[in-house]
N, C-alpha and C positions, 0 to 999 in steps of 0.2 A: 292547473299543472303542479305534476309532481306525484300526487298520491297514486294515480294511475300507473304511472311509469318507474315507481319505487322497484328497485333490483330486489326479490327474496334471498339473494346471496349477500345482500350488504345489512350491515345493523341499522335498524330504522331511525334511531338517533342521529346516527352519521347523516343518512341521507336526508331526513329534514334539516339539519343544521346546513348540508352542503346546496339544499334547494334555496335558503333564505341569502346563503352567501353568493351565489352564482347568478341568482335572477333567471334572466333568460337564457344563459349558457346552461342551464343545470341538465336541461333535457339530451341535450348534445353531450355532455360530461358522461350521465350516466350510460347512454349509448355506447360509449368507450368501452365499457365493461365488457361488452358483447365480442370485441374483438381480442384476436391471441395477442397477449404481450411480447413487446420487441427482445429481441436478443441481441446481446452484445460481446464482443470480445473487444480488447485494449491492447494492441503490438506494446511490446516491452522493449523500448529505443535502447537499452544497454545492450542487446541482440543484434542491433543492425539498423537499417533504414526504414522507415516504414512504407514509403511507396516500393521499396524493393520487394519486401514482404507481399504487399497489396498487388503487383504484378504476377507476383509468382503463384500465389495462392488465393487470389481474388475469386476464379472460377471454382475450385473447389470447395470453398466455403462460403459461397456466395454472398462475399462482402460488398457491402455498401457504406460509405461514410455516414459518420456521425457528426452533425454540424457544429456541435460544440468543442468536439475534442479530437485535435489532429490525428490522434493515434488510434482513435476508436472508429469500430466498425460494428454494422449491423452484420449479422450472420443468416443463413437461410434456416429455417426452421426444421427442413428434413436434414440438416447436418448436425455432427456430433464433435465440434472439435476439443469437448473435453474430454476424449477418448482417443484422440490422436497424439502420438509419440511427442508432438512440438508441445503440447501442454505441458507433461513432467519435465521439458527440458526447461520452461519458463520462458518460452517465444513470447506468450500472450497471457491475459489473466481475463475468464470468464467474468464479465461485468454488466450488470444492468446499467443500458446506455445513459440515464438521468445521471446518475453516481459520476459518470465520468467528468462532470461539468465542474465539480467541486475543485479539484485540482487546477483546471483548466483555469479556473476565475483566480486561484491564489498566486498561480504562474511563478512557484520556486525555480531558483535557478542554481548553477552550481556553485559551492563556496559557502551557501548560507548556511545558518542554523536554523532546523524546522522542526517542529512538533505536529505529530498526529496523536490526540489525547484521548480521543476513544477509538482506538486503531483497529479491532477485529471486524473482521476476518482477514483484512489486509488490502482491500481494493484501492484505497487512497494512499496508503502508504507505500505501498509497492508501484504506484502512479508517481508520487514524490520523488521516490528512491531513482526512478528511470529519469525523472527531469534534472536529477543533482549529478548525474555522472560519476557518482563516486567521489565528489570534492563536497566538503564541508560536513556537517554533522545533522543526521535525521533521527530523533527519538521518537520511536513509537510506543504508544502504552495501550494497555488494555487490564480493566479492573478486575474482569472476572479470569480466574486462574486456566481455567480449560479453553477459554478462547483466546487467551493470550498466546496459550501452545498452537493454536490452530494461526493466529497471526505471524508466530515465530517461524512456521513450516512455510506460511506462503512467501515470507521475505527471503528464506532461504531458496525454495524453488525459483521466484525471480531473480536469482542473482544479486540480491541488492547489497552492496560491501560497505555501505558507510553507515549502517542503521545499529541503535541500541534499542533491546526491545524490553519494555516494563511491565510489570504488573503490579499496578500500583493505584491509590487513591490519588486524584486529581488535586487534592488538598497537601498530600506530601510532596508532589513534585512541584506544587508552588512553594513550599517551604525552601526547598534546596535549589531552584532554578529563579529565583526573582529578577526580572526584566532580562531574560536570558536569551531567547529567542526571536530571530528576524521574521518569522514566519508562524502560524499557528491554524491548525484545521481543528474543529470542534464539529465534529459529525455526530450531533448528540442523539442520545439514548431518546426515542420518541413515540408517540401512539401508532405509528406507522402508517397512518392511512393512505399514503401514497402507494403502499406495497398490497392493498388489499386483491388486486387483479392476479397477483401472483404468489401470495401468501395467505393460507386458509387460518391459519393459527392467527395473526394479527387480525382479520375480520372477526373471529370468534371472540379475541380477547379485549377487542375494543369496548369503551367504556366512558363516559364523561368524567368519572372520577378519575381514569387511568389518565386521561388529558391531561387532568390537573396535577396527577402526581409528577407524569413527565414534565410538566411546565416547572415545576417547584424545583425538580432535580436539575433539569438545563440552567436555573438560574443559578445555580451553587457551582457547576462546572463552569459555566461563561465567567463568574465571578474568578475563579481560581486560575483561569485562562488569562483573564486581564494582567494578573498579576505575573503572568510569565512573559509576557510580550515587552518586548524592548519600546522605548519611545522612537517614534516611527517607524515601526513594524505593523505589518497587516497580519490580520485574522479573517478567515472564511467560517461564518456560522453557519450549518446547513442542517436540515431536517428531511425527512421522506414522509412528511405529515402535510396534510392540509388547513391544519387547525391553528386560528388567528392566534390563540394563547400561546402556540408554540412556536410562531414564525414572527411575523410582523410585530404581534404584542410583545413579545419577548424580548426582540431588538429594540422597541421602542421603550420597555421599560428600563434595559442594560443603558441606552443610551441616557436616559434620565439620571441614573446613577453613575453614570461615567462620562461627566461633561469633556473630560481628554479624549473619548472616542469619535469619531465620526464615519457614515456612511460613504463609501469611497465612489464618487461618479464618474463612470469610465466612458471616456471618449466612445461615440459609436464605432469608429473605426478599430477599437480595441477590446470592444465586448465580445464573449463568447458567441458565435452565432446561434440562432433559433431558441433564444430564452425569452420569455416574457417578462414584463416589469413587475415588481412588486405590488399589492394591493396596498396603496398608502393610506386609505380608508379605515385600514384595520388598526391603523397603529395612531389613532386620534390625532393630536396636536403635530404627531411627526410627518405628517403624510408626504410632505414633499421629500423628505431624506428616504423613506421607506419604498417611494416610487423608483428607487435606483437600486433597491433589491431586485431578485429574479426569484421566477417561479417557472417549473417545467410543468403543463398540464397533460394528462393523457389524451385529452379531447384535441390539442391543438399541435401535439407531437409525438413522435415515435419515443416513447419512454413513460417509464412511471413516475409518480408525482414526486417533485423536490423543491426545495426553497433553500435560498442562498441569499447569505449578506455579506459583504467584503466590507470590512471594518477596518479603521488606521488608527493607530494609537499616536497622539501630538505629542509634540516636546522635542528635545535633543537626548540623544543617546548619551548614556553614560556607561561608565566600565562595570560589567554586570560584577554583583556581589554572589559569590558561590559557596555556599554554605558545607563546609566538608564536615565529616564526622572523623573520628578517629582510627587509624588504620588499624585492623586486626592483624596478629602475630601472623595469621597465613597470609594476607595480603604484603605484610614486609617480605615475608620468604619469596613469594611471587615475584616480587620486583628485585632479589637478589640480581645483581648484575653479571655473576658469573653465570648463573642457571639462563638468563635471558641469551646472554652472548652466544651460548652453546646452541640454545634452539635458533637463533638467528642463522648459525653457520650451518646446520644440518637443514634448515629450509630453503637457505639459499643454495647450497648442493642441489637439493631437489629439483629446486625448478631450472637450476641449469643445464641438470640431465635432460627435464621435461622438455625445455626450449630449445636446446642444443648451443645455448648462449654462450659465448666464451669471455665477453667483456664482463668487467666488475660490473655489479650492480646491486642495489637495494632490493631484497626478495619481493617487496609489495610492489615494485615498478610496474611488473607483468599487470598487476590488478587495476592500474591507474587510478590508484585513490591514496589520498593523505591518511598515514596511519602509523603506530607504533606495534611493534611486539611485544605481547605480554604472555605470560604462564600462568594457567590456572592449574595447578598439579602436573599433570602430562599432558595436558591440552593447551595447544597453540593458539591464539586470536589475536588478529590485528584489529587493534581499538581504534576507532573515529580520531584523528590528533585533537579534536577541540574538547573531547570527552574528559570533563572533568572526573577527579577521583572521589567519587561518593561512596559514604559506608551506609549500612542501613537500610536500603531500597532493595526492593524483590526484582531481580535483575534476571528476565529469561534469557536474552542471549544479549552479551556484552560488546558484541562485535562480530567481524566476520572468523567464524572458525576455519583454522587452517587444516589442523591435522591433531595427531597424537603423537608424539615422542614416545619410542619404545626403544629403551638402550640408546644405542648410537644410530638408530634408523629412523624415519618418519614416514608416517602411513597417512596420507591426505584425506581430508574431509570430504564429505558429498557437496556441502557448501563450495568448499574450494572448485569444485568441478566445476559447477554452474555458474561460478563467478568468472570463470575465465573466457578469453577469447580464444578460438579454437585456431584462429591466424597465427597466433604466435606462437603456437606447440608444435613441436616437430614430431613428438611420440603420439600418435593419434589413430583411432580407427573410424571411418565414417561408414555409417550404417543407413541404409535407403529408407526413408521414413515411412514407405508404403511396404518396404519388405519384412519375411519372416524373422530376420535376424534383430531388426528393431523390437519385436514384439517377445522375443525370446529372451533378449537382453532385459527387459522390463520384468519379465517373469522370473528371472534370476538365474536362467539357464548358463550353461556354460558355451562359449564361442570358441572358433577355431580361427587360426590366422596364418599367413604364409610370413609374415616377419619374423627374424631370427632373433631380433633383438627381445632380451628378457627384461623384464621390470615393469613399473607403473605405464599404464597408457589411457591417454583420455579416450573414452567412449563418447562419440559423437552422432544425431541422428541430422543427417545432411551436416550443415557446418555449425550447428547449436550441440554444446556441449551437454551430456546426459548423465554421465558418471563416469566411474573408474572400472578398470579391469586391470589384470596383472597376467603376464604374458610369461609363459615357461615352456619350452617345448612344442611349440604351433598352438598350446591351449591358453584360451583368455581365461583366467579364473575369473567371475563375476563378482563384484563387490558392491552392484545397486544394494541400498540399503534394504534389510527384509522388510521392515515395517512398511515400504512403500512399494513392493513388489506387486503386480498385475498379472494376475493368471492370465494365459492366453489360450 
């Protein structure tokens, strides 16, 4: 068995290893590569109820439930949800179905402090953010600058309100956040064996040497993650590879070096549905523990290869020690009370005009988040309440960008539009999702309106915010960002 069914599209060394590892399952595993890959999208629960979205759009997109993710759906091969206006409105995230299981396993809840250590392109960070409902602190990090910018754009598109995005090395973060986080995701860079069906580059770059290099890198990242997790906190380690050196073997070595950690054995009724048990025999004397980790196999499920381990750190939580740098002169200026107070007043006035609210309220109330307003030059941000004042780290997104102060007026940001609930907004224009006007708006074209009220207006596709317009004399000037425009 094996030699005559080796796929010519797979690296020979990989196929030989899988033949040894899977034994009798190998032939079925190899044949799974002849099937089309599963396509998935994950509904953004910050935008509404999952079941309502499914009922209204199930037929249009050919939706079927992903068993291990309540918000996840398979969509039809002939559908193109990535080209629909709902995608630009952050209604859903196009995500490989297996990858959705990681956050389901972590189970973040509102009010926690959560870290996504290897966050780009943003699937897991936006999934965590949707579960947190704007409450608590989400830190999302990516070491590669270009990928960190993609991560930042995706958390903006999905309307995540309580996230800070870093472009840092994991060791530098660990120095600044010792035992700080309730939960951590380590979706580690890996050899990508589980993505061979969808990613030709992963197949071409595979080698045993790369497997070993990935395992070495993963060990370092896990060590730094362990330093940042609170006692009593939980961490999901995940990869999209089948390699035992990067999966059960990696976790087994980590547990040997960290007796304060253990694999969480979830009761059957609380496990994400549709996952297979980890291969305990690949972790030597940790076999029993590793059998409580999880795998998704392409020959057993509708999804690409994935591995996950839920780890908990024993001990009692102590007050976290946050190492602070010295504040720069610029930071001190940004925190001057007079400037911040003025910014708060101008932003509050804008929100009151937008919503028609007459009662006195904090401008962030409409965002349903815990935060504080700060100024970076003329830019107003809402910083998550629990974010410590740290200096010297590379920050891509310090919080939710609200907009720009221009003399005594406020110009709202695109991020603010996508973070709003249209039902709380009075000055709004609703466009039909399949209509010409929605396409025109995304292309940057001017719209018309019968409304005689001048000023800023929230443009929505259906009930989902898409961006800003500014009304004057029946004309809606388009403020959709030029870098995001789609020619129609």
